[in-house]
N, CA and C atoms of all chains as a GROMACS GRO file, in nm:
protein
  624
    1MET      N    1  12.044   7.857   9.890
    1MET     CA    2  11.964   7.892  10.008
    1MET      C    3  11.935   7.766  10.090
    2THR      N    4  11.965   7.771  10.218
    2THR     CA    5  11.940   7.656  10.304
    2THR      C    6  11.790   7.643  10.331
    3SER      N    7  11.752   7.525  10.382
    3SER     CA    8  11.610   7.506  10.410
    3SER      C    9  11.564   7.600  10.523
    4PHE      N   10  11.661   7.635  10.613
    4PHE     CA   11  11.627   7.727  10.722
    4PHE      C   12  11.593   7.866  10.667
    5THR      N   13  11.683   7.920  10.583
    5THR     CA   14  11.656   8.055  10.528
    5THR      C   15  11.534   8.052  10.437
    6LYS      N   16  11.513   7.939  10.369
    6LYS     CA   17  11.396   7.927  10.283
    6LYS      C   18  11.267   7.932  10.366
    7ALA      N   19  11.273   7.868  10.484
    7ALA     CA   20  11.155   7.867  10.571
    7ALA      C   21  11.132   8.005  10.632
    8ILE      N   22  11.242   8.071  10.669
    8ILE     CA   23  11.231   8.203  10.734
    8ILE      C   24  11.184   8.308  10.632
    9TYR      N   25  11.246   8.307  10.515
    9TYR     CA   26  11.212   8.406  10.413
    9TYR      C   27  11.097   8.356  10.325
   10SER      N   28  10.983   8.334  10.388
   10SER     CA   29  10.866   8.292  10.310
   10SER      C   30  10.747   8.377  10.354
   11THR      N   31  10.656   8.398  10.263
   11THR     CA   32  10.538   8.479  10.297
   11THR      C   33  10.456   8.410  10.405
   12ARG      N   34  10.455   8.278  10.402
   12ARG     CA   35  10.378   8.204  10.503
   12ARG      C   36  10.431   8.235  10.644
   13TYR      N   37  10.563   8.236  10.657
   13TYR     CA   38  10.626   8.265  10.786
   13TYR      C   39  10.595   8.409  10.829
   14PHE      N   40  10.611   8.503  10.736
   14PHE     CA   41  10.586   8.643  10.770
   14PHE      C   42  10.438   8.670  10.796
   15ASP      N   43  10.348   8.593  10.733
   15ASP     CA   44  10.205   8.607  10.764
   15ASP      C   45  10.182   8.585  10.913
   16TRP      N   46  10.246   8.479  10.965
   16TRP     CA   47  10.231   8.446  11.108
   16TRP      C   48  10.300   8.550  11.195
   17VAL      N   49  10.422   8.588  11.155
   17VAL     CA   50  10.497   8.687  11.234
   17VAL      C   51  10.417   8.817  11.247
   18PHE      N   52  10.364   8.864  11.135
   18PHE     CA   53  10.291   8.990  11.139
   18PHE      C   54  10.155   8.976  11.208
   19ALA      N   55  10.091   8.861  11.194
   19ALA     CA   56   9.962   8.842  11.260
   19ALA      C   57   9.981   8.840  11.412
   20LEU      N   58  10.077   8.761  11.458
   20LEU     CA   59  10.102   8.754  11.603
   20LEU      C   60  10.159   8.886  11.654
   21GLY      N   61  10.248   8.946  11.574
   21GLY     CA   62  10.308   9.075  11.612
   21GLY      C   63  10.201   9.183  11.625
   22ALA      N   64  10.104   9.182  11.534
   22ALA     CA   65   9.998   9.284  11.538
   22ALA      C   66   9.915   9.269  11.665
   23VAL      N   67   9.883   9.146  11.701
   23VAL     CA   68   9.804   9.123  11.823
   23VAL      C   69   9.882   9.171  11.946
   24LEU      N   70  10.011   9.137  11.950
   24LEU     CA   71  10.098   9.177  12.062
   24LEU      C   72  10.108   9.330  12.069
   25CYS      N   73  10.132   9.393  11.954
   25CYS     CA   74  10.145   9.540  11.951
   25CYS      C   75  10.016   9.607  11.995
   26LEU      N   76   9.904   9.551  11.951
   26LEU     CA   77   9.773   9.606  11.988
   26LEU      C   78   9.754   9.599  12.140
   27MET      N   79   9.793   9.487  12.199
   27MET     CA   80   9.779   9.470  12.344
   27MET      C   81   9.869   9.568  12.419
   28VAL      N   82   9.994   9.583  12.374
   28VAL     CA   83  10.088   9.676  12.440
   28VAL      C   84  10.037   9.820  12.428
   29LEU      N   85   9.985   9.852  12.309
   29LEU     CA   86   9.934   9.988  12.285
   29LEU      C   87   9.816  10.019  12.376
   30LEU      N   88   9.723   9.924  12.389
   30LEU     CA   89   9.607   9.943  12.477
   30LEU      C   90   9.651   9.953  12.623
   31PHE      N   91   9.750   9.869  12.658
   31PHE     CA   92   9.801   9.869  12.796
   31PHE      C   93   9.872  10.001  12.826
   32SER      N   94   9.956  10.048  12.732
   32SER     CA   95  10.034  10.170  12.756
   32SER      C   96   9.946  10.295  12.761
   33ALA      N   97   9.829  10.289  12.696
   33ALA     CA   98   9.740  10.406  12.695
   33ALA      C   99   9.686  10.436  12.833
   34SER      N  100   9.679  10.332  12.917
   34SER     CA  101   9.622  10.353  13.051
   34SER      C  102   9.730  10.372  13.158
   35ARG      N  103   9.852  10.387  13.114
   35ARG     CA  104   9.962  10.402  13.210
   35ARG      C  105  10.024  10.541  13.197
   36GLU      N  106  10.080  10.586  13.308
   36GLU     CA  107  10.149  10.715  13.305
   36GLU      C  108  10.299  10.688  13.297
   37PHE      N  109  10.365  10.759  13.210
   37PHE     CA  110  10.510  10.741  13.196
   37PHE      C  111  10.580  10.874  13.227
   38PRO      N  112  10.634  10.886  13.347
   38PRO     CA  113  10.702  11.012  13.379
   38PRO      C  114  10.826  11.032  13.292
   39LEU      N  115  10.853  11.158  13.258
   39LEU     CA  116  10.970  11.186  13.176
   39LEU      C  117  11.097  11.148  13.252
   40PRO      N  118  11.191  11.078  13.188
   40PRO     CA  119  11.315  11.044  13.258
   40PRO      C  120  11.398  11.171  13.281
   41PRO      N  121  11.481  11.171  13.385
   41PRO     CA  122  11.563  11.290  13.410
   41PRO      C  123  11.665  11.311  13.298
   42LEU      N  124  11.709  11.436  13.279
   42LEU     CA  125  11.808  11.463  13.174
   42LEU      C  126  11.940  11.394  13.208
   43PRO      N  127  12.014  11.350  13.107
   43PRO     CA  128  12.142  11.286  13.136
   43PRO      C  129  12.239  11.385  13.201
   44SER      N  130  12.327  11.330  13.285
   44SER     CA  131  12.418  11.419  13.358
   44SER      C  132  12.521  11.483  13.264
   45GLN      N  133  12.555  11.415  13.155
   45GLN     CA  134  12.650  11.472  13.058
   45GLN      C  135  12.578  11.479  12.922
   46PRO      N  136  12.497  11.583  12.901
   46PRO     CA  137  12.411  11.588  12.782
   46PRO      C  138  12.487  11.589  12.649
   47VAL      N  139  12.603  11.658  12.645
   47VAL     CA  140  12.680  11.665  12.520
   47VAL      C  141  12.733  11.527  12.482
   48LEU      N  142  12.793  11.462  12.581
   48LEU     CA  143  12.846  11.327  12.556
   48LEU      C  144  12.732  11.232  12.519
   49TYR      N  145  12.621  11.245  12.592
   49TYR     CA  146  12.504  11.162  12.563
   49TYR      C  147  12.455  11.184  12.420
   50GLY      N  148  12.450  11.312  12.380
   50GLY     CA  149  12.406  11.346  12.244
   50GLY      C  150  12.498  11.287  12.138
   51LEU      N  151  12.628  11.297  12.163
   51LEU     CA  152  12.726  11.243  12.067
   51LEU      C  153  12.713  11.091  12.055
   52ILE      N  154  12.699  11.026  12.170
   52ILE     CA  155  12.687  10.880  12.170
   52ILE      C  156  12.555  10.838  12.103
   53LEU      N  157  12.450  10.919  12.127
   53LEU     CA  158  12.320  10.889  12.064
   53LEU      C  159  12.331  10.897  11.912
   54CYS      N  160  12.398  11.004  11.863
   54CYS     CA  161  12.416  11.020  11.717
   54CYS      C  162  12.498  10.904  11.661
   55ALA      N  163  12.605  10.867  11.733
   55ALA     CA  164  12.691  10.756  11.689
   55ALA      C  165  12.610  10.626  11.684
   56THR      N  166  12.523  10.609  11.784
   56THR     CA  167  12.440  10.488  11.788
   56THR      C  168  12.345  10.484  11.669
   57VAL      N  169  12.286  10.600  11.637
   57VAL     CA  170  12.195  10.607  11.522
   57VAL      C  171  12.271  10.569  11.395
   58PHE      N  172  12.391  10.627  11.377
   58PHE     CA  173  12.473  10.595  11.259
   58PHE      C  174  12.504  10.446  11.253
   59ALA      N  175  12.550  10.391  11.366
   59ALA     CA  176  12.591  10.250  11.369
   59ALA      C  177  12.473  10.158  11.338
   60ILE      N  178  12.359  10.187  11.399
   60ILE     CA  179  12.243  10.099  11.378
   60ILE      C  180  12.188  10.116  11.236
   61ALA      N  181  12.191  10.238  11.185
   61ALA     CA  182  12.144  10.260  11.047
   61ALA      C  183  12.233  10.186  10.948
   62LEU      N  184  12.366  10.192  10.970
   62LEU     CA  185  12.458  10.122  10.880
   62LEU      C  186  12.440   9.970  10.891
   63LEU      N  187  12.422   9.923  11.014
   63LEU     CA  188  12.399   9.780  11.035
   63LEU      C  189  12.269   9.736  10.965
   64SER      N  190  12.169   9.823  10.972
   64SER     CA  191  12.041   9.793  10.907
   64SER      C  192  12.058   9.788  10.755
   65CYS      N  193  12.150   9.871  10.702
   65CYS     CA  194  12.177   9.866  10.557
   65CYS      C  195  12.230   9.728  10.519
   66LEU      N  196  12.319   9.676  10.604
   66LEU     CA  197  12.378   9.545  10.576
   66LEU      C  198  12.272   9.435  10.589
   67THR      N  199  12.191   9.441  10.695
   67THR     CA  200  12.089   9.336  10.712
   67THR      C  201  11.984   9.345  10.602
   68SER      N  202  11.960   9.468  10.554
   68SER     CA  203  11.864   9.483  10.444
   68SER      C  204  11.918   9.416  10.317
   69ARG      N  205  12.052   9.422  10.301
   69ARG     CA  206  12.112   9.352  10.186
   69ARG      C  207  12.093   9.201  10.197
   70LEU      N  208  12.105   9.152  10.321
   70LEU     CA  209  12.083   9.009  10.342
   70LEU      C  210  11.938   8.972  10.310
   71ASP      N  211  11.846   9.060  10.355
   71ASP     CA  212  11.704   9.037  10.325
   71ASP      C  213  11.683   9.030  10.174
   72HIS      N  214  11.747   9.124  10.103
   72HIS     CA  215  11.731   9.129   9.958
   72HIS      C  216  11.787   9.003   9.892
   73ARG      N  217  11.893   8.951   9.954
   73ARG     CA  218  11.958   8.833   9.897
   73ARG      C  219  11.873   8.706   9.917
   74TYR      N  220  11.816   8.694  10.038
   74TYR     CA  221  11.746   8.570  10.070
   74TYR      C  222  11.596   8.573  10.041
   75ALA      N  223  11.535   8.692  10.053
   75ALA     CA  224  11.391   8.700  10.027
   75ALA      C  225  11.370   8.707   9.875
   76ASP      N  226  11.263   8.649   9.828
   76ASP     CA  227  11.239   8.660   9.684
   76ASP      C  228  11.180   8.798   9.653
   77ASP      N  229  11.172   8.823   9.523
   77ASP     CA  230  11.127   8.953   9.472
   77ASP      C  231  11.001   9.006   9.541
   78TYR      N  232  10.901   8.920   9.550
   78TYR     CA  233  10.770   8.958   9.602
   78TYR      C  234  10.776   8.987   9.752
   79LEU      N  235  10.842   8.897   9.827
   79LEU     CA  236  10.849   8.914   9.972
   79LEU      C  237  10.927   9.040  10.007
   80PHE      N  238  11.039   9.064   9.938
   80PHE     CA  239  11.119   9.182   9.967
   80PHE      C  240  11.040   9.309   9.940
   81GLN      N  241  10.966   9.308   9.830
   81GLN     CA  242  10.882   9.424   9.796
   81GLN      C  243  10.776   9.446   9.904
   82LEU      N  244  10.714   9.337   9.949
   82LEU     CA  245  10.613   9.345  10.054
   82LEU      C  246  10.671   9.406  10.181
   83LEU      N  247  10.789   9.354  10.223
   83LEU     CA  248  10.850   9.400  10.347
   83LEU      C  249  10.894   9.546  10.335
   84ALA      N  250  10.956   9.579  10.222
   84ALA     CA  251  11.007   9.715  10.205
   84ALA      C  252  10.893   9.817  10.199
   85GLN      N  253  10.791   9.784  10.122
   85GLN     CA  254  10.680   9.878  10.106
   85GLN      C  255  10.603   9.895  10.237
   86SER      N  256  10.582   9.782  10.309
   86SER     CA  257  10.508   9.794  10.435
   86SER      C  258  10.592   9.864  10.542
   87ALA      N  259  10.726   9.853  10.534
   87ALA     CA  260  10.813   9.926  10.628
   87ALA      C  261  10.800  10.076  10.602
   88MET      N  262  10.788  10.113  10.475
   88MET     CA  263  10.772  10.254  10.439
   88MET      C  264  10.640  10.307  10.495
   89ILE      N  265  10.536  10.223  10.487
   89ILE     CA  266  10.405  10.260  10.543
   89ILE      C  267  10.418  10.281  10.694
   90ALA      N  268  10.494  10.192  10.759
   90ALA     CA  269  10.512  10.202  10.905
   90ALA      C  270  10.584  10.331  10.944
   91VAL      N  271  10.685  10.370  10.865
   91VAL     CA  272  10.759  10.493  10.895
   91VAL      C  273  10.668  10.615  10.883
   92VAL      N  274  10.590  10.619  10.776
   92VAL     CA  275  10.496  10.731  10.758
   92VAL      C  276  10.393  10.730  10.871
   93ALA      N  277  10.346  10.609  10.906
   93ALA     CA  278  10.244  10.596  11.010
   93ALA      C  279  10.295  10.647  11.145
   94ILE      N  280  10.417  10.612  11.182
   94ILE     CA  281  10.468  10.654  11.315
   94ILE      C  282  10.482  10.806  11.321
   95ILE      N  283  10.522  10.867  11.210
   95ILE     CA  284  10.534  11.013  11.209
   95ILE      C  285  10.396  11.077  11.226
   96LEU      N  286  10.300  11.031  11.145
   96LEU     CA  287  10.167  11.091  11.149
   96LEU      C  288  10.092  11.058  11.279
   97VAL      N  289  10.111  10.936  11.329
   97VAL     CA  290  10.045  10.899  11.456
   97VAL      C  291  10.101  10.984  11.570
   98SER      N  292  10.233  11.007  11.570
   98SER     CA  293  10.293  11.091  11.675
   98SER      C  294  10.234  11.231  11.672
   99VAL      N  295  10.222  11.286  11.552
   99VAL     CA  296  10.166  11.421  11.538
   99VAL      C  297  10.019  11.420  11.582
  100ALA      N  298   9.943  11.322  11.533
  100ALA     CA  299   9.800  11.314  11.566
  100ALA      C  300   9.780  11.296  11.716
  101LYS      N  301   9.867  11.214  11.775
  101LYS     CA  302   9.856  11.187  11.919
  101LYS      C  303   9.881  11.315  12.001
  102ASP      N  304   9.987  11.388  11.966
  102ASP     CA  305  10.022  11.507  12.043
  102ASP      C  306   9.930  11.625  12.016
  103LEU      N  307   9.889  11.639  11.891
  103LEU     CA  308   9.811  11.758  11.856
  103LEU      C  309   9.660  11.739  11.869
  104VAL      N  310   9.613  11.616  11.855
  104VAL     CA  311   9.468  11.595  11.856
  104VAL      C  312   9.422  11.506  11.972
  105LEU      N  313   9.476  11.385  11.977
  105LEU     CA  314   9.421  11.287  12.072
  105LEU      C  315   9.442  11.325  12.219
  106LEU      N  316   9.568  11.359  12.255
  106LEU     CA  317   9.594  11.391  12.397
  106LEU      C  318   9.520  11.517  12.442
  107PRO      N  319   9.521  11.627  12.364
  107PRO     CA  320   9.442  11.743  12.407
  107PRO      C  321   9.292  11.711  12.418
  108LEU      N  322   9.245  11.625  12.327
  108LEU     CA  323   9.103  11.589  12.326
  108LEU      C  324   9.064  11.510  12.451
  109PHE      N  325   9.155  11.421  12.492
  109PHE     CA  326   9.126  11.337  12.608
  109PHE      C  327   9.189  11.390  12.738
  110GLY      N  328   9.247  11.508  12.727
  110GLY     CA  329   9.302  11.572  12.847
  110GLY      C  330   9.424  11.503  12.904
  111GLY      N  331   9.497  11.432  12.823
  111GLY     CA  332   9.616  11.360  12.871
  111GLY      C  333   9.743  11.438  12.848
  112SER      N  334   9.850  11.391  12.908
  112SER     CA  335   9.979  11.456  12.886
  112SER      C  336  10.090  11.352  12.882
  113GLN      N  337  10.061  11.242  12.814
  113GLN     CA  338  10.160  11.134  12.806
  113GLN      C  339  10.282  11.182  12.728
  114ALA      N  340  10.400  11.147  12.775
  114ALA     CA  341  10.520  11.191  12.706
  114ALA      C  342  10.526  11.133  12.565
  115PRO      N  343  10.562  11.216  12.466
  115PRO     CA  344  10.565  11.166  12.328
  115PRO      C  345  10.685  11.074  12.304
  116LEU      N  346  10.673  10.993  12.200
  116LEU     CA  347  10.781  10.906  12.154
  116LEU      C  348  10.841  10.816  12.262
  117MET      N  349  10.756  10.761  12.346
  117MET     CA  350  10.805  10.664  12.443
  117MET      C  351  10.823  10.530  12.371
  118THR      N  352  10.925  10.457  12.410
  118THR     CA  353  10.953  10.327  12.348
  118THR      C  354  10.828  10.239  12.348
  119VAL      N  355  10.757  10.245  12.463
  119VAL     CA  356  10.642  10.157  12.479
  119VAL      C  357  10.528  10.194  12.382
  120THR      N  358  10.533  10.315  12.327
  120THR     CA  359  10.432  10.354  12.229
  120THR      C  360  10.484  10.342  12.087
  121VAL      N  361  10.609  10.382  12.067
  121VAL     CA  362  10.666  10.384  11.931
  121VAL      C  363  10.672  10.244  11.870
  122ILE      N  364  10.727  10.150  11.944
  122ILE     CA  365  10.745  10.016  11.887
  122ILE      C  366  10.610   9.950  11.852
  123PRO      N  367  10.511   9.955  11.942
  123PRO     CA  368  10.381   9.898  11.901
  123PRO      C  369  10.317   9.968  11.782
  124VAL      N  370  10.332  10.101  11.774
  124VAL     CA  371  10.273  10.173  11.659
  124VAL      C  372  10.343  10.131  11.531
  125VAL      N  373  10.475  10.124  11.535
  125VAL     CA  374  10.551  10.080  11.416
  125VAL      C  375  10.514   9.936  11.380
  126GLY      N  376  10.513   9.850  11.482
  126GLY     CA  377  10.482   9.708  11.457
  126GLY      C  378  10.343   9.689  11.400
  127LEU      N  379  10.248   9.757  11.461
  127LEU     CA  380  10.108   9.742  11.416
  127LEU      C  381  10.089   9.799  11.276
  128SER      N  382  10.145   9.918  11.251
  128SER     CA  383  10.126   9.977  11.118
  128SER      C  384  10.203   9.898  11.011
  129TRP      N  385  10.315   9.840  11.050
  129TRP     CA  386  10.390   9.755  10.956
  129TRP      C  387  10.305   9.632  10.918
  130ALA      N  388  10.243   9.573  11.020
  130ALA     CA  389  10.158   9.455  10.996
  130ALA      C  390  10.036   9.493  10.911
  131ILE      N  391   9.976   9.608  10.941
  131ILE     CA  392   9.860   9.650  10.861
  131ILE      C  393   9.902   9.672  10.716
  132GLY      N  394  10.016   9.740  10.698
  132GLY     CA  395  10.069   9.763  10.563
  132GLY      C  396  10.097   9.632  10.491
  133TYR      N  397  10.158   9.539  10.562
  133TYR     CA  398  10.194   9.408  10.503
  133TYR      C  399  10.068   9.336  10.454
  134PHE      N  400   9.964   9.327  10.541
  134PHE     CA  401   9.844   9.253  10.502
  134PHE      C  402   9.763   9.327  10.394
  135PHE      N  403   9.768   9.459  10.399
  135PHE     CA  404   9.700   9.537  10.294
  135PHE      C  405   9.765   9.506  10.159
  136LEU      N  406   9.898   9.506  10.155
  136LEU     CA  407   9.968   9.479  10.028
  136LEU      C  408   9.952   9.334   9.985
  137ARG      N  409   9.944   9.243  10.083
  137ARG     CA  410   9.922   9.100  10.050
  137ARG      C  411   9.787   9.084   9.980
  138LEU      N  412   9.686   9.158  10.030
  138LEU     CA  413   9.552   9.144   9.973
  138LEU      C  414   9.534   9.226   9.845
  139ARG      N  415   9.585   9.348   9.844
  139ARG     CA  416   9.557   9.438   9.732
  139ARG      C  417   9.671   9.444   9.631
  140GLY      N  418   9.788   9.389   9.665
  140GLY     CA  419   9.898   9.390   9.570
  140GLY      C  420   9.997   9.503   9.596
  141THR      N  421  10.119   9.485   9.545
  141THR     CA  422  10.226   9.582   9.568
  141THR      C  423  10.234   9.686   9.457
  142GLY      N  424  10.159   9.665   9.351
  142GLY     CA  425  10.168   9.755   9.235
  142GLY      C  426  10.108   9.892   9.262
  143ALA      N  427  10.141   9.985   9.172
  143ALA     CA  428  10.090  10.123   9.189
  143ALA      C  429   9.941  10.128   9.156
  144MET      N  430  10.053   9.617   8.613
  144MET     CA  431  10.097   9.582   8.478
  144MET      C  432  10.039   9.446   8.438
  145LYS      N  433   9.982   9.442   8.318
  145LYS     CA  434   9.927   9.314   8.273
  145LYS      C  435  10.041   9.223   8.226
  146ASN      N  436  10.017   9.092   8.231
  146ASN     CA  437  10.120   9.000   8.180
  146ASN      C  438  10.055   8.870   8.132
  147ARG      N  439  10.134   8.794   8.056
  147ARG     CA  440  10.083   8.669   7.997
  147ARG      C  441  10.141   8.547   8.067
  148LEU      N  442  10.183   8.567   8.191
  148LEU     CA  443  10.252   8.458   8.261
  148LEU      C  444  10.165   8.334   8.276
  149LYS      N  445  10.038   8.355   8.309
  149LYS     CA  446   9.948   8.242   8.331
  149LYS      C  447   9.930   8.161   8.202
  150VAL      N  448   9.916   8.235   8.091
  150VAL     CA  449   9.897   8.169   7.960
  150VAL      C  450  10.024   8.092   7.922
  151LEU      N  451  10.138   8.158   7.938
  151LEU     CA  452  10.266   8.093   7.903
  151LEU      C  453  10.290   7.969   7.989
  152ARG      N  454  10.254   7.980   8.114
  152ARG     CA  455  10.269   7.866   8.206
  152ARG      C  456  10.175   7.751   8.166
  153ALA      N  457  10.052   7.788   8.134
  153ALA     CA  458   9.953   7.686   8.096
  153ALA      C  459   9.994   7.616   7.967
  154GLU      N  460  10.054   7.690   7.873
  154GLU     CA  461  10.099   7.631   7.746
  154GLU      C  462  10.202   7.521   7.769
  155ARG      N  463  10.279   7.537   7.875
  155ARG     CA  464  10.383   7.437   7.907
  155ARG      C  465  10.333   7.335   8.010
  156ASP      N  466  10.209   7.350   8.050
  156ASP     CA  467  10.148   7.258   8.146
  156ASP      C  468  10.223   7.256   8.279
  157TRP      N  469  10.266   7.375   8.321
  157TRP     CA  470  10.338   7.386   8.448
  157TRP      C  471  10.239   7.434   8.553
  158SER      N  472  10.258   7.387   8.675
  158SER     CA  473  10.181   7.442   8.787
  158SER      C  474  10.253   7.568   8.836
  159GLN      N  475  10.186   7.643   8.923
  159GLN     CA  476  10.251   7.762   8.980
  159GLN      C  477  10.376   7.721   9.057
  160ALA      N  478  10.366   7.607   9.125
  160ALA     CA  479  10.482   7.559   9.202
  160ALA      C  480  10.599   7.523   9.109
  161ASP      N  481  10.567   7.462   8.992
  161ASP     CA  482  10.673   7.428   8.895
  161ASP      C  483  10.745   7.554   8.848
  162LEU      N  484  10.664   7.654   8.811
  162LEU     CA  485  10.722   7.778   8.761
  162LEU      C  486  10.803   7.848   8.871
  163ALA      N  487  10.748   7.846   8.993
  163ALA     CA  488  10.817   7.909   9.106
  163ALA      C  489  10.954   7.845   9.127
  164GLU      N  490  10.958   7.714   9.116
  164GLU     CA  491  11.085   7.643   9.136
  164GLU      C  492  11.185   7.680   9.027
  165ARG      N  493  11.136   7.689   8.903
  165ARG     CA  494  11.225   7.726   8.792
  165ARG      C  495  11.278   7.869   8.804
  166LEU      N  496  11.193   7.957   8.860
  166LEU     CA  497  11.233   8.098   8.873
  166LEU      C  498  11.302   8.126   9.006
  167LYS      N  499  11.306   8.024   9.093
  167LYS     CA  500  11.365   8.039   9.228
  167LYS      C  501  11.294   8.148   9.308
  168VAL      N  502  11.162   8.146   9.301
  168VAL     CA  503  11.080   8.236   9.385
  168VAL      C  504  10.972   8.150   9.452
  169SER      N  505  10.893   8.211   9.537
  169SER     CA  506  10.788   8.135   9.604
  169SER      C  507  10.664   8.121   9.513
  170ARG      N  508  10.580   8.021   9.544
  170ARG     CA  509  10.457   8.004   9.467
  170ARG      C  510  10.368   8.127   9.482
  171GLN      N  511  10.373   8.187   9.602
  171GLN     CA  512  10.294   8.308   9.627
  171GLN      C  513  10.338   8.422   9.536
  172ALA      N  514  10.469   8.426   9.506
  172ALA     CA  515  10.520   8.532   9.418
  172ALA      C  516  10.465   8.514   9.277
  173VAL      N  517  10.466   8.388   9.229
  173VAL     CA  518  10.411   8.359   9.095
  173VAL      C  519  10.263   8.396   9.091
  174ASN      N  520  10.192   8.357   9.195
  174ASN     CA  521  10.049   8.388   9.201
  174ASN      C  522  10.025   8.539   9.201
  175ALA      N  523  10.106   8.613   9.278
  175ALA     CA  524  10.089   8.759   9.285
  175ALA      C  525  10.117   8.824   9.150
  176ILE      N  526  10.217   8.772   9.077
  176ILE     CA  527  10.247   8.829   8.944
  176ILE      C  528  10.133   8.797   8.848
  177GLU      N  529  10.090   8.672   8.848
  177GLU     CA  530   9.982   8.631   8.755
  177GLU      C  531   9.853   8.708   8.776
  178THR      N  532   9.822   8.737   8.902
  178THR     CA  533   9.696   8.808   8.931
  178THR      C  534   9.713   8.960   8.925
  179GLY      N  535   9.832   9.003   8.886
  179GLY     CA  536   9.856   9.146   8.870
  179GLY      C  537   9.874   9.220   9.001
  180LYS      N  538   9.898   9.144   9.110
  180LYS     CA  539   9.916   9.209   9.240
  180LYS      C  540  10.061   9.247   9.267
  181HIS      N  541  10.150   9.205   9.180
  181HIS     CA  542  10.291   9.239   9.200
  181HIS      C  543  10.360   9.254   9.065
  182ASP      N  544  10.430   9.366   9.050
  182ASP     CA  545  10.512   9.386   8.930
  182ASP      C  546  10.653   9.338   8.962
  183PRO      N  547  10.704   9.241   8.887
  183PRO     CA  548  10.837   9.187   8.920
  183PRO      C  549  10.947   9.290   8.897
  184SER      N  550  11.060   9.268   8.965
  184SER     CA  551  11.176   9.355   8.943
  184SER      C  552  11.232   9.326   8.804
  185LEU      N  553  11.322   9.413   8.760
  185LEU     CA  554  11.383   9.395   8.628
  185LEU      C  555  11.457   9.261   8.620
  186ALA      N  556  11.527   9.227   8.728
  186ALA     CA  557  11.603   9.101   8.731
  186ALA      C  558  11.510   8.981   8.713
  187LEU      N  559  11.398   8.982   8.784
  187LEU     CA  560  11.304   8.870   8.774
  187LEU      C  561  11.236   8.869   8.636
  188ALA      N  562  11.206   8.988   8.585
  188ALA     CA  563  11.144   8.997   8.452
  188ALA      C  564  11.237   8.935   8.346
  189PHE      N  565  11.367   8.960   8.360
  189PHE     CA  566  11.464   8.900   8.267
  189PHE      C  567  11.470   8.748   8.284
  190ARG      N  568  11.463   8.702   8.408
  190ARG     CA  569  11.464   8.556   8.434
  190ARG      C  570  11.342   8.491   8.368
  191ILE      N  571  11.227   8.556   8.381
  191ILE     CA  572  11.104   8.504   8.320
  191ILE      C  573  11.118   8.501   8.169
  192SER      N  574  11.171   8.611   8.116
  192SER     CA  575  11.190   8.622   7.971
  192SER      C  576  11.282   8.512   7.918
  193ARG      N  577  11.392   8.489   7.990
  193ARG     CA  578  11.488   8.385   7.948
  193ARG      C  579  11.427   8.246   7.960
  194LEU      N  580  11.349   8.224   8.067
  194LEU     CA  581  11.288   8.092   8.089
  194LEU      C  582  11.193   8.057   7.975
  195PHE      N  583  11.112   8.154   7.934
  195PHE     CA  584  11.015   8.128   7.827
  195PHE      C  585  11.073   8.153   7.687
  196GLU      N  586  11.196   8.200   7.683
  196GLU     CA  587  11.268   8.228   7.558
  196GLU      C  588  11.191   8.322   7.466
  197ILE      N  589  11.134   8.423   7.525
  197ILE     CA  590  11.068   8.529   7.448
  197ILE      C  591  11.106   8.664   7.510
  198PRO      N  592  11.101   8.772   7.430
  198PRO     CA  593  11.136   8.903   7.487
  198PRO      C  594  11.042   8.942   7.601
  199ALA      N  595  11.094   9.021   7.694
  199ALA     CA  596  11.015   9.062   7.812
  199ALA      C  597  10.887   9.136   7.772
  200GLU      N  598  10.895   9.214   7.664
  200GLU     CA  599  10.774   9.291   7.624
  200GLU      C  600  10.663   9.200   7.570
  201GLU      N  601  10.698   9.073   7.542
  201GLU     CA  602  10.593   8.979   7.501
  201GLU      C  603  10.530   8.910   7.624
  202VAL      N  604  10.594   8.926   7.737
  202VAL     CA  605  10.537   8.870   7.860
  202VAL      C  606  10.458   8.979   7.933
  203PHE      N  607  10.519   9.098   7.938
  203PHE     CA  608  10.456   9.208   8.014
  203PHE      C  609  10.406   9.317   7.921
  204ASP      N  610  10.296   9.376   7.963
  204ASP     CA  611  10.235   9.483   7.884
  204ASP      C  612  10.209   9.602   7.978
  205ASP      N  613  10.284   9.711   7.954
  205ASP     CA  614  10.266   9.827   8.041
  205ASP      C  615  10.176   9.933   7.977
  206GLU      N  616  10.105   9.893   7.869
  206GLU     CA  617  10.017   9.988   7.798
  206GLU      C  618   9.911  10.047   7.891
  207ALA      N  619   9.860   9.960   7.981
  207ALA     CA  620   9.753  10.006   8.070
  207ALA      C  621   9.806  10.104   8.174
  208GLY      N  622   9.938  10.119   8.181
  208GLY     CA  623   9.997  10.211   8.278
  208GLY      C  624  10.023  10.138   8.406
   0.00000   0.00000   0.00000
């Protein structure tokens, strides 16, 4: 392992990444809550668009499998467990936050913001990933 | 899972950093295992077992669940 990968794959580095990322995500989330995002028009060739979208999901998922292998190779046991477990927390969080937002929060506040906008999804994933990461750092990764 | 890593390390007069270097993990990882905040993978458990030259079940105790 080079000194660069050693520096990158360290809990100290990820502590900073997640701390700064959480602040950034929080700011974007607060900013996006006060903005209106009109729904984009439907694509002119929906079938082709759908096929390309599915292909993109496959390609990015497979690429992520490879990068995850690299993470497993370079990150030590503890860091990989922290990242993997907190990523799982983020996935569950984005699903539940989306449901809570559409079914509870928006009707309660009389809003009609389009669901699953990039500007909302990424900050929610980032913030919940950071919360999961720091929770596991403090309380441990064990059951 | 409980473990005797801290005791075994202390018997050899190693610091957490010394042990981390021998196991090729971070000092934070050693600390997390010693304080029971992280259960090591099977591969790391075997590395620990080989380093201390004792069976893994003498390092780790899963009786508590």
